[in-house]
C-alpha positions in Angstrom: -2.4 284.8 -55.7 -3.2 281.5 -57.5 -3.3 278.5 -55.3 -1.1 275.5 -56.3 -3.8 273.2 -54.9 -7.5 272.3 -55.4 -8.8 271.6 -51.9 -9.5 274.8 -49.9 -8.7 275.9 -46.4 -11.2 277.4 -43.9 -9.6 279.2 -41.0 -11.5 280.3 -37.9 -10.7 283.7 -36.6 -10.5 284.6 -32.9 -8.4 286.3 -30.3 -5.1 285.0 -31.9 -6.0 286.0 -35.5 -8.4 288.9 -35.8 -6.0 291.7 -36.7 -5.7 292.9 -40.3 -2.0 291.9 -40.4 -2.7 288.4 -39.2 -5.6 287.9 -41.6 -3.4 289.0 -44.5 -0.7 286.6 -43.2 -3.2 283.7 -43.0 -4.6 284.5 -46.5 -1.0 284.4 -47.9 -0.3 281.2 -46.0 -3.2 279.5 -47.6 -6.6 280.4 -46.1 -9.4 280.8 -48.7 -12.4 281.2 -46.4 -12.6 282.8 -42.9 -15.0 281.5 -40.3 -16.7 283.8 -37.8 -17.8 281.7 -34.8 -20.9 283.3 -33.4 -20.7 281.1 -30.3 -18.2 283.7 -29.1 -17.7 287.4 -29.5 -20.0 290.5 -29.6 -21.5 291.8 -32.8 -19.1 294.8 -32.7 -16.2 292.4 -32.7 -17.5 290.4 -35.6 -18.1 293.6 -37.6 -14.5 294.7 -37.0 -13.2 291.3 -38.1 -15.5 291.4 -41.2 -14.2 294.8 -42.2 -10.6 293.5 -41.8 -11.2 290.5 -44.0 -12.6 292.8 -46.8 -9.5 295.0 -46.4 -7.3 291.9 -46.5 -9.0 290.8 -49.7 -7.9 294.0 -51.4 -4.3 293.5 -50.2 -3.9 289.9 -51.4 -5.9 290.7 -54.6 -7.9 287.5 -54.3 -11.6 286.9 -53.3 -11.9 285.7 -49.7 -15.1 284.0 -48.5 -16.6 284.6 -45.1 -18.6 281.9 -43.2 -20.9 282.9 -40.3 -21.3 279.9 -38.0 -24.4 280.1 -35.8 -24.2 278.7 -32.3 -27.4 276.6 -32.3 -29.1 275.4 -29.1 -26.9 274.7 -26.1 -28.6 272.1 -24.0 -27.4 272.1 -20.4 -28.3 270.7 -17.0 -29.3 273.1 -14.2 -27.5 274.0 -10.9 -26.5 271.8 -7.9 -27.0 273.0 -4.4 -23.6 272.0 -3.1 -21.3 272.0 -6.1 -20.4 269.0 -8.4 -21.8 265.6 -7.6 -20.3 262.2 -8.3 -22.6 259.6 -10.0 -21.8 255.9 -9.9 -22.6 253.3 -12.4 -25.9 251.5 -11.7 -27.4 254.3 -9.5 -30.7 256.0 -10.3 -30.8 259.6 -11.3 -33.7 261.9 -12.2 -34.0 264.9 -14.6 -37.1 267.1 -14.0 -38.6 270.5 -14.6 -38.2 271.5 -10.9 -35.9 274.5 -10.8 -34.7 273.7 -7.3 -30.9 273.1 -7.2 -30.0 269.4 -7.6 -28.1 266.8 -5.6 -26.8 263.3 -6.1 -30.3 262.0 -6.9 -31.7 264.6 -9.3 -31.2 267.8 -11.3 -33.2 270.4 -13.1 -33.3 270.1 -16.9 -34.4 273.5 -18.2 -35.3 272.1 -21.6 -38.9 270.9 -21.7 -38.4 269.7 -25.3 -36.0 267.0 -24.1 -38.3 265.8 -21.4 -41.2 265.7 -23.8 -39.2 263.6 -26.3 -37.9 261.1 -23.7 -38.9 257.5 -23.8 -37.6 254.3 -22.1 -34.4 253.0 -23.6 -33.2 256.5 -24.8 -29.6 257.5 -24.0 -28.5 260.8 -22.4 -24.9 261.9 -22.7 -23.5 264.6 -20.4 -20.3 266.6 -20.3 -19.2 265.8 -23.9 -20.2 262.1 -23.5 -18.1 261.5 -20.4 -21.3 260.4 -18.5 -23.9 258.1 -20.1 -27.4 257.3 -18.8 -30.3 255.2 -20.0 -33.9 256.3 -19.5 -36.0 253.8 -17.5 -39.2 255.8 -17.2 -40.4 259.1 -18.5 -43.5 261.2 -18.1 -44.7 264.8 -18.1 -41.9 266.9 -16.7 -39.5 264.2 -15.7 -37.2 261.4 -16.9 -35.8 258.7 -14.6 -32.5 257.2 -15.7 -29.9 254.6 -14.7 -26.3 255.7 -14.8 -24.2 253.5 -17.2 -20.9 255.4 -17.2 -20.5 257.5 -14.0 -18.2 260.4 -13.0 -18.3 263.9 -11.7 -21.1 266.1 -13.0 -21.0 269.9 -12.6 -23.8 272.4 -13.1 -24.4 273.7 -16.6 -22.7 270.8 -18.3 -24.0 269.9 -21.8 -26.6 267.3 -22.5 -26.9 265.3 -25.8 -29.7 262.9 -26.8 -28.2 260.9 -29.7 -31.1 258.6 -30.5 -34.1 260.9 -30.2 -35.3 263.7 -32.4 -35.9 266.7 -30.2 -38.9 268.8 -31.3 -37.2 272.1 -31.5 -35.7 274.4 -34.1 -31.9 274.6 -34.2 -32.4 278.4 -34.7 -32.6 279.9 -31.2 -33.5 283.5 -30.4 -29.8 284.3 -30.3 -29.2 282.6 -33.6 -31.9 284.7 -35.3 -30.4 287.9 -34.0 -26.9 286.8 -35.1 -28.2 285.7 -38.5 -29.9 289.0 -39.1 -26.7 290.8 -38.1 -24.5 288.5 -40.3 -26.7 289.1 -43.3 -26.5 292.9 -42.8 -22.8 292.6 -42.7 -22.8 290.7 -46.0 -21.3 287.3 -45.1 -21.1 284.8 -48.0 -22.0 281.6 -46.2 -24.2 280.8 -43.2 -23.7 277.5 -41.3 -26.6 276.1 -39.2 -25.6 274.0 -36.2 -27.3 270.8 -34.9 -29.4 270.2 -38.0 -31.8 267.3 -37.4 -34.2 267.4 -40.3 -34.8 268.9 -43.8 -37.3 271.3 -42.2 -34.4 272.9 -40.3 -32.6 273.9 -43.5 -35.9 274.9 -45.2 -36.5 277.4 -42.3 -33.0 278.8 -42.7 -33.4 279.2 -46.5 -36.7 281.1 -46.0 -35.0 283.6 -43.7 -31.9 284.0 -45.7 -33.8 284.5 -49.0 -30.7 284.1 -51.2 -28.7 286.8 -49.4 -26.0 284.2 -48.6 -25.3 280.5 -49.3 -26.5 278.1 -46.6 -24.6 275.2 -45.2 -25.7 272.4 -42.9 -23.4 271.2 -40.1 -23.9 267.5 -39.7 -23.2 266.8 -36.0 -26.2 264.7 -34.9 -26.9 261.0 -35.8 -30.5 261.9 -36.6 -29.4 264.0 -39.6 -27.6 261.0 -41.1 -30.9 259.2 -41.3 -32.3 261.9 -43.6 -29.1 263.1 -45.1 -30.2 263.2 -48.7 -33.3 265.4 -48.1 -31.2 267.7 -45.9 -28.5 268.1 -48.6 -31.1 268.8 -51.3 -31.8 272.0 -49.4 -28.2 273.0 -48.9 -25.6 275.0 -50.8 -22.9 273.2 -48.8 -22.3 270.9 -45.9 -19.8 270.5 -43.0 -18.7 267.3 -41.4 -18.7 268.7 -37.8 -16.8 265.8 -36.2 -16.6 267.3 -32.7 -20.3 267.1 -31.7 -20.8 264.2 -34.0 -18.1 262.3 -32.1 -19.9 263.0 -28.8 -23.2 261.4 -30.0 -21.7 258.6 -32.0 -19.2 255.9 -31.2 -15.7 256.9 -32.3 -15.4 254.1 -34.8 -18.6 255.3 -36.5 -17.4 258.9 -37.2 -14.9 258.0 -40.0 -17.7 256.0 -41.8 -20.1 258.9 -41.3 -17.5 261.3 -42.8 -17.2 259.2 -45.9 -21.0 258.9 -46.3 -21.5 262.7 -46.0 -18.6 263.4 -48.4 -20.0 260.9 -51.0 -23.5 262.4 -50.8 -22.2 266.0 -51.1 -20.0 265.2 -54.1 -22.9 263.4 -55.8 -24.9 266.7 -55.5 -22.0 268.9 -56.5 -22.2 271.0 -53.3 -19.0 272.0 -51.4 -18.2 269.8 -48.4 -16.0 270.9 -45.5 -14.2 268.4 -43.1 -13.8 270.0 -39.7 -12.8 269.7 -36.1 -9.5 268.6 -34.5 -7.7 268.3 -37.8 -4.4 269.8 -36.4 -5.5 270.0 -32.8 -2.0 269.6 -31.3 -0.9 272.8 -33.1 -2.9 274.8 -30.7 0.2 274.6 -28.5 2.8 273.0 -30.8 4.4 274.4 -34.0 4.1 270.9 -35.6 1.2 268.4 -35.8 1.2 264.8 -34.9 1.7 262.3 -37.8 -1.9 261.1 -37.2 -3.2 264.6 -37.7 -1.3 265.0 -40.9 -2.8 261.7 -42.1 -6.3 262.9 -41.1 -6.0 266.0 -43.3 -4.5 264.0 -46.1 -7.3 261.4 -46.0 -9.9 264.2 -46.4 -8.0 265.5 -49.5 -7.8 262.0 -51.0 -11.5 261.7 -50.5 -12.1 264.8 -52.6 -13.2 267.2 -49.8 -13.7 270.7 -51.1 -12.2 272.2 -47.9 -10.6 271.3 -44.6 -11.1 273.5 -41.6 -9.0 274.9 -38.7 -10.9 275.8 -35.5 -9.1 276.6 -32.3 -5.7 276.1 -34.1 -6.2 279.4 -35.9 -8.6 281.2 -33.6 -7.0 280.8 -30.2 -3.8 278.8 -30.7 -0.2 279.9 -30.4 0.6 279.1 -34.0 -2.2 280.3 -36.3 0.1 281.0 -39.3 2.0 277.7 -38.9 -1.3 275.8 -38.7 -2.6 277.3 -42.0 0.8 276.8 -43.7 1.0 273.2 -42.5 -2.4 272.4 -43.8 -1.5 274.0 -47.1 1.7 271.9 -47.4 -0.2 268.7 -46.6 -2.8 269.4 -49.3 -0.1 270.3 -51.9 1.9 267.1 -51.1 -1.2 264.9 -51.5 -2.1 266.5 -54.8 1.4 265.7 -56.1 0.9 262.0 -55.4 0.5 260.2 -58.8 -2.3 258.1 -57.3 -4.2 261.0 -55.9 -6.4 261.5 -59.0 -7.3 257.9 -59.1 -8.4 257.8 -55.5 -10.1 261.2 -55.5 -12.0 260.6 -58.7 -13.1 257.0 -57.9 -16.7 258.0 -57.4 -18.4 260.3 -59.9 -22.0 260.8 -60.7 -23.6 262.8 -63.5 -27.0 264.2 -64.1 -28.7 264.1 -67.4 -29.8 267.7 -67.9 -28.3 269.8 -70.7 -26.0 271.8 -68.5 -24.5 268.7 -66.9 -24.0 266.9 -70.3 -22.1 270.0 -71.5 -20.0 270.1 -68.3 -19.2 266.4 -68.5 -18.1 266.9 -72.1 -15.9 269.8 -71.2 -14.2 267.9 -68.3 -13.7 264.9 -70.6 -12.2 267.0 -73.4 -9.9 268.7 -70.9 -8.3 265.4 -70.1 -6.2 266.0 -73.2 -2.7 266.8 -71.8 -2.5 270.0 -73.9 -5.5 271.6 -72.3 -4.3 273.8 -69.5 -7.4 275.5 -68.1 -11.2 275.4 -68.0 -13.0 278.7 -67.9 -16.6 279.0 -66.8 -18.7 282.2 -67.3 -21.3 282.0 -64.6 -23.8 284.4 -63.1 -24.5 282.5 -59.8 -21.6 280.1 -59.7 -23.7 277.1 -60.6 -21.7 276.3 -63.8 -18.4 276.4 -61.9 -19.8 274.1 -59.2 -20.8 271.7 -61.8 -17.3 271.7 -63.2 -15.8 271.3 -59.8 -18.0 268.2 -59.2 -16.1 266.5 -62.1 -12.8 267.1 -60.2 -10.9 268.1 -63.3 -7.1 268.3 -62.8 -6.9 271.6 -64.7 -7.7 274.7 -62.8 -11.3 276.1 -63.2 -11.3 279.9 -63.8 -14.8 281.1 -62.8 -15.7 284.5 -64.1 -18.8 286.3 -62.8 -20.1 289.9 -62.7 -21.5 289.3 -59.2 -18.9 289.8 -56.4 -21.2 287.8 -54.0 -21.2 284.8 -56.3 -17.4 285.1 -56.7 -16.8 285.1 -52.9 -19.0 282.1 -52.4 -17.0 280.2 -54.9 -13.9 280.6 -52.8 -15.0 277.4 -51.0 -15.3 275.3 -54.2 -12.7 272.7 -55.1 -10.2 273.7 -57.7 -12.1 277.0 -58.6 -10.3 280.3 -59.1 -13.1 282.8 -59.0 -12.7 286.3 -60.3 -15.0 289.3 -61.1 -15.5 289.9 -64.8 -18.0 291.9 -66.9 -20.9 289.9 -68.4 -20.0 289.0 -72.0 -22.3 290.1 -74.7 -21.0 288.1 -77.7 -19.2 284.9 -78.5 -16.1 286.9 -79.5 -16.0 288.6 -76.1 -16.5 285.2 -74.3 -13.3 283.9 -76.1 -11.2 287.0 -75.7 -12.1 287.6 -72.1 -11.5 284.0 -71.1 -8.2 283.7 -72.8 -6.8 287.0 -71.7 -7.9 286.6 -68.0 -6.4 283.1 -67.9 -3.2 284.4 -69.3 -3.1 287.4 -66.9 -3.5 285.1 -63.9 -0.8 282.7 -65.2 -3.2 279.7 -65.6 -2.0 279.4 -69.2 1.0 280.4 -71.2 0.9 282.2 -74.6 -0.6 280.0 -77.2 -1.8 277.3 -74.8 -5.2 275.7 -75.1 -8.2 276.4 -72.8 -11.8 275.3 -72.9 -14.6 277.8 -72.2 -18.1 276.9 -70.9 -20.7 279.6 -71.2 -24.4 280.1 -71.9 -26.7 282.0 -74.2 -28.6 284.1 -73.7 -25.7 285.8 -71.8 -26.5 286.4 -68.1 -29.3 283.9 -67.8 -28.6 281.7 -64.7 -28.3 278.0 -65.5 -28.0 278.4 -69.2 -24.7 276.7 -69.8 -25.1 275.5 -73.4 -21.9 276.6 -75.1 -18.4 274.9 -75.2 -15.6 276.7 -77.0 -12.0 275.9 -77.6 -9.6 278.9 -77.4 -5.9 279.6 -77.2 -4.2 282.2 -75.0 -3.0 285.2 -77.0 0.7 286.0 -77.7 1.8 283.2 -80.1 0.9 282.9 -83.7 -0.3 279.3 -84.3 0.1 277.3 -87.5 -3.1 276.3 -89.1 
C-alpha cells in the first residue's frame, strides 16, 4: 500500500473504531498513525487495541505508527452545595482552599498550584472558556475575582489560566502510570499534554529514555513564548487547537498554528495539525466546506499530518472521515501551485549530512528522477530529506522496525524494514530493487540514494549515489 500523497493522517481510535476489521478498514482508507487517547479507556482496552493495530499492520503490509496521548492535568473547580450556580457579570467570586461545598459567592479550588500562582490582573477561564474572571486580589489559599463573562457554573468544570505559568509538571501520577504501560506495550510516539516549558519535555525524555519518540502538544499560550527551546527537545509537535482555542482568542489560533508549523519545519520534526478538522462528520457523512478548507490549508502549509479525534473515535462515520481527509489531501497535492505554496519557506543547516541531503533534494528536481532512497538506522536521514519537501517519494530503509514505525508520521516518507547494507554495491542493488518492488519506479528509471559509511552508524549520511531500477538495458 503506497500512499498517493505526502501529508499523513492520524486517526484516533475509540468505541467506534477499535475492532480489527475497522482498524484495517481505516488503514486502507488512508490512516497512517493510530492515536490511543489515554484520557479514556482502561489499560486492558488499550492493550487489546494495540494488538489489533499490530495485526492490521500485517494485513495491510505497511508500517503503522501508534501514538499514545497522555491526558495531562485536568484542573477543575470543586462541588456546590445546591447544584449549579449562575454568576453575573460584575459580581465578586472567590476561589479558595476550603473544601466546603460552594455557593454563588465562592467555590473550592482543589489545586493549590493555581492559587499559589495567582496575581492581580490574571484571567481565569471556566467551562471551556464560557465564563471569564479577572483576579482582583490573591493570597495564601485564596483568589478573589470579578466576573467578566457570566453564566451557569456547575461543579467539576474545568479551569484554565491562560496568562500565568502554573508551577506543576504536566505529568500527573496517572500519566506516569499510563506512560510506563504504553512503553511496555511498545508504542512508537508519546504525546505530552499541556506543555508549558522546555523542562516539561526534558522530564519526559528522561523517563522515556529513547524507547519511543516524544511529541509536545502545544495547547497553552505560555508554550508559545518558549516554543523554540521546547521544540529543540521534541521529536515531533502537535498543534492542539482545542485547548489552545480555549486559552487564546479565536483570531489568534490560526496565527499560532502557522508559527508552530514554521518552527517545526525549520527543525525538520514532524508536525500534526489537530482538533475539529472534520468535526461535523461525527454525525454527518460529509464535512462542511469550511472544514474541507481547514484540512486543505494545513496541507498547503506543509503539515506532516492532520488528525481526526472524535470523528474516528466515537463518530458515526469513521471510515468516511478518514476517506474524506485522504481525498482532500490528494486533491490539494494535485494543485499545480501546491508545491510553490508548501515550499515557500525552507531552512538548511550547515553540517555535512544536511549539505548532502540538500544536494540530493536539489538533484532530484530533475524530472527524470522518480524516487529518493534513504538508508537510515534511526530515521534521521529520512527526516532530513522530508524537511526539504521533495516532490518525489522518499523510500526510507532501516533494519530497525521501531524506527520504521516512527517514520510513518513523516511527510512523504515510505518507511520499510530492510537489512543493513554492508557494501556500496548492496546499497545500490537493495535501493533499486526495493523501489521497483513497491512501484515507486519503473524498470530503468532513475533514483537517488542517500546512505552513510561506516554502514549502520547513526547520523553518518555522507554518500549520494545515482542508480537505475533493474529490468531495462540502458545505452551508455
